[in-house]
N, C-alpha and C positions, 0 to 999 in steps of 0.2 A: 504494501500499499504505500508507504513513503518514497518506493522507487518510483513509484506511478507518478507523484506529486511531485519529487524532482523532477525528472523528465518533464512534467508538464509545465513548471516553471519555466526550462530551460527551450520550451517551445515559444517563438511570441504569439502566435496567434492565441492559445493558450491560456497562455500567458496572461496576456490583454482580459480574457474570459473571466479569469480569476480572480483578478483584482478587481472588475469589476463587480463581480458577483460579491466581493469583501466587503465593497463600497456601500452596495444597496442594504447588504447586513446591518453595516453600522449606522445609516440613515433608520435604520426601523430601528433599530435599540435606542436611537434618540427619540426618536416616536416616544418609545414604549416612559420614558420618564418625564415627556412634555406635560405639567397638566393642560384638563381643560380649561377654557376658561368657566367661571362663576363657582369652580372648586377652591375650594381652600387648602391647599399644598401643604400647608405647616399640620392641620388637624386633621387632614389625609393619612401622614406619618403617626401622627400620635396615635391613632387609630389602627392603622397597620400592625401598628406591633405589639398593640394591647389585643386584637381580632384573633380568634381562632379559626382559621385558614380551614371551612368546611363547610360542607352544603350545594345546593345547586351548582354556584359556579366558581367551584375548587377545579372541576374540569376547566372551564375556559380560564380561570385564573395560570393554570399551567400552559396551555399551549400561545397563553399572551406574555408567558413570562414573569406575569405577577403584575404587571400594568394593569388589571382589570382592578383590584383592592388598589389600584393607585389612582385610577376615573383618568387616570391619564387620556390622551388624546387617540391611542390605540389601546385603549382600554379590551376591546372587544373581540382583540386581536382576529387572527384569520376562522376562528371555529364559525362564523354565519356562513362564510365559503364553504365548510368542509359540512355542514349540514346540507345547504341548497346542493353540492355536487350528490350527494347522497340521495336526498330527494329525488333530486333528475334521473339519476342512475336507476332509482324503484319503480320509477312513473314510467321506462322506459316497457317494464315487462306489461306494466297496465294500459299506458293510451300506443296505440297504433299508429299514430302518428310520430310520436318520441323513437317508435320501434324502427320507423320506416327511414328518419334521420339520420340514426345510429347503422344505418347499412349504407347510407347515401356519400357514407366516405368522409374526404374532409369538408366538403359544402358542407352536408347532414351535421357534421361532428361541431363547426363555425356556429351555426345555428343553435343545437344544444348548449354551447356556449356563452352565446347571449343570453338565454334562457336561466342560466344559472348565476349570470352577472344579476340582471333585475331580481330573481330570488333572494339574492343575497343580501342586496339594497335591503328588499322588504325585512328580511329576517333578523337585518341589522335595526333597523328600527325598532322593530319589538323588542328584541332584547334590551336597546338601548334604555327604552322607554321602562323596561321592568326593571332594570339596575336602578336608573334615577327613582323612580318610586321606593324601590325599597333603601336609597340613600336618605330619602327625603324623611320616609318612615321612621328610619334609626335602625333598620332591620341588615344592612348590609356588614354593618361593623357592628355586632351582639355584642352591648355591655360598655360602649363606648358613646358620652354624652356629647361628646363635640360635635358642632353639626360641621359636617364637610362638606355641605353647600350652604352658605349662609343667607344670602339671595334667592327664597324659595318660592319668587314670583314664577309665573306661569312663561312670560319672554324668556326669562333667563335659564328654567329649564328646557324650553326646547331647544335655547342654544346647544344648551351641555346634548343633548342627542341628539342635536344635528352635525354635534363635530365629531363625537363619539361614530357616526353613522357615517361623516364623510373620511376619520379617518381607516375604516374597514376599506371604504374604496379606493384609497390610496393604499394601502396593502394589499389589496388584488391586485393592484395596476403595478405594484413594484414585485410584487409574486409572476405574474406576466413577464415583465422585461426579463427579472434573471432565466426563466425559462427560453425565450427567445435571444436572448444576446448574452447571459453568461453560461454554467456550467451546471448542469441538476435540474430535478425541477423546483420549481420556484416558490411553491406553497408549502412542498415539504421543506426545503431550506431554511424558510422562514418560523416553520414551527420549532425546527433542529435548533435554533437558534433563542429562542426564548425557551427552552425546557434546560439547555446546557447552559445560560445566563443566570439558572437558577443554583447550580453544583456547586460551585463554590463558598454561595452562603446555607445551602445546606449543611454540607459536609461542612462548615463553622461552628454551625449551632451545635453540631454531633461533639465537635473538638473540645468545646467549648463547658457543653453542659454534665458528658460523658468518660471525658480523658481520653489521651492518648491509644490506651489498649483498647476500647469501644471503636474508637475511629480506624485504627487497624482493622480489627476484625471484621467493620465495615466495609473495609477498603477491598480486602481479600472478598468479602462473601460477593460485594459486585463486579468483582472482576470475574469470579466463577458465574456468576450469572449474564455478563454480558457472551462472554466465551460457548456459554448453553446455547443463547439467544442466535448468535449468529451460526453454531452447528445446525440448529435446529431449521434457520430461517435459509441456509442454504440447500437443506434438506429436501428432494424430491422423487417422486418416481418416475419413472422414464419408460413412458408405455412403446414400445418398439412401434414401428409405424414402415409398410411397404409399399414404394410405389412401385406400380406397374407400367412396361413399357407401353408406348404408343405411338401411333404414324401421326402427325400433324404437319400435313402436306408433303416434303419429300426429307421433311425432318424426324427424327427418331425421339419422342419425349420418355424421360421417368425412367424405370428401372434401378431408382436410389433405396436408400435406407436411411431413415433419420427416427426419431421418437417425440412422442409428445410428453412435455413436464408437465408434470400435476404435484404442485409443489405441498408439502406439509401443512404448511398454513396458507393456504390459498386463499384465507379472508385478508389477513393484513390485522391493522390494529381496529377494523370497522367493528366488529363486536363488541369490543371493548367497551368505542365511544358509545353505540346504542345502549350496551349493560348498565355504564353508567348514570348515560343521561336519563333512561326510565325509570332506576334507582331512586333518581333524586329530586323524580316530581312528585312524591308526596311533600316530602321537605319544602317545596318550592309554593304548593297548596297552602301548607300550615302557617308560612311566613307572610303570605300575603293576606291570609284568613286572621289572622292574632293581632292584636293591637296593641301597642308597646305599652298599655297603661293595665293592659288585664290580663289575668292568671290566664295560662295556657289550660286546655282541657286537658281528659285524659287522650284521645285519641292523638292530640299533638305532644305530648309527653312521651308517647309509644311511639310516633316516629323519631322523635329526640334521639330516644335512648334506643331504641331497635334498629332505625334505618340509617339514621345520620352518623350514628357511633360506627366507628368504622374497625374498632374491635370487637362489637358483636359479630358474635355467630350466625345472631340471624341475617346480618349483612350480608357477613362473608359466604354464608351458604345461598342466600338471593344472588350477590354477585358471581358467583362460580356457576349457577345453574344457568342465569340470562346469560352467559358470556356465552355456553353450550348450543343453545337455543340460537342464540343469533349469529353461532357463526354455519351452522345446517343453514337457516335461514337466508344467508345473505350467500352462500355458497350454491345453493341451489339457484339464486338468479342470480349470479354472473355468469356461471359456468352449465352450460346447457348443451347437454350428451348428444342431442337428437340434431340438433345444426352441427355440433362439430362431426358425428357421424353423417351427417348428408353433406358438409364439405371434403369431408376428405372421399366418399364418395363419387362425388362430382370430380375431381380430380384425378382418379383412379388410386387412391389410397385404403388399403388395407391393412387393419390388424392379424398378423400370423397368427391361424389357426381361426379366427373367427369372420364370421360373413360378413359384409359388409351391408349398409343400413341398420336396420331394427338390432341385428346382436350384437353389432360395436356399440349401440347407442346401450342395452342393457350392460354391457361390457363395464365401460366407461361408467356408468352409474355405479356399477359393483365396486369397481375400483377407488370410485370418488368417495361413496361413503366409507369404507375401508380407511384411506388417510385421514380421513375430515375426523374423525373421533379420537386418535392421539391428538390430530393440531387443534383442535377444540379443547383438550384438558390442559395441551400444553400451554395455550391462552390464558386460560383460565388459573393456573396455578400460577402464571410470572402475575398475574394480575392481581393473585391476593397475595402475593408474598410482603408488599407494604405492610398490610394490615396485620400479620403473623407478626412483624418482628418490632411493630412501634412501642412496644412496653421497653425493648432493649435498645433501641436509639434513645427513648426518653424524647419522641416528634412529637407525642399527645395524637391530636387527632388528622395530624397533617397528611394526606394523603397522597401529597411529594414528596415523599420519601426518595432520594436520588437515583436508588439503584433497582428499582422495580416499577411495576404493572406499566403503566401507557406509556410515561416515559422513557424507559430500556427499550421497550419495542417500537417507538418513533426512530430513536436514537439511531439503533442500530439496523435498522431498516434503510434511512435515510443516509447512512452513513457507506451499506455496504451497496446502495443505484450509485452515490453521486461517485466511488471510485471507480464504478463499472462502465460509465459514463465518461469519465476521465481515458480508461483503459482503452475504452472503443475508439475515441477518438486519435489517440495514441499510434493503435494501431492500422488507424485510415488513412493517419499522415507517413507512418511508416510503409506503408502501400504504396502511397502515389511517392513517394519519392525513389522507392524499387522501381516502380512506371517508368520516372523521369529515366 
């Protein structure tokens, strides 16, 4: 990996792309610290140090690199775009128009991207309104009495919502710039940067509160988790595919052997995001229906004790089961064995020992089901690891344990994808130099 980066920096074209990407990432981190107009930055910092970072916004705060609980310009982060992308991807199965656009190639994909942008703006307005409402009611920073938005006039609140929505639009634009002119997937790299920026602070908290021995154990444990995630993320079942020879005009095509790669973790980190969002919906409802002056009801106390508390076995069990369910659900939507079998049959491909058509689809469905089970269990175990080690590290209810859960899955996945893109571009330039 280090050799690939060294070779990339020695290539002028790739060096410009890498420096451009780093510049955009620095600009993004600057926006996460820039407070929104009308927000008291001093009071926000006081409340940020006192608040117990949990609840419905903890996942958004993780993806935004801590910008959410600072009410900065980029407070919403890239989460609205992720949500809209998932929604559009799921709607392609339900809406025939979207399915047709997906099959049209580049022009259809551009149209779907435009729909994703519109939906991102709508979700950003909705999320910004909800966060501002929680801040005004004093429930965004539970237990903090300092007003984070001193001027609570309608005009000022609208300005804060518009600013956060505009910040999401700028983040979306920056991500697309990285994808077009830089290295790697822009949206993924922005998430990677936000998560990586929190690791030094989280590690410092463990070192200061628990001492050097616990810090060393956590680092060794984190390294073991990262190595395990890299090993599983690279794992795949290679289904052999043989293409028969065909005469087209005067030329003969086919007669080659290849394979269809089916990853062990076919769903990526999407099931973890789905499970986290669904598990925190009761917390959001209880916060919006609870007054700051009234005592919480029995249902609200039960939600806080069993669903919100990440050390609760009810929370851990539901989290694990939801991840398994959403893994099967998302894989069944994104990978269609019937379509793959039809494509293989159309181009003269077949699996040795399996007849083309319906038998091939049934075989792919069988193989996919066999590898999805260990993949879902792997996702569930990685996701609940922070919950099992909260007491050891003294992190309390903090979900953002530096070496587990959603954070390590995203960081490893983005890191592997970026290195592969750098290596592919280096290989392409080596071939071009050889042909000259």
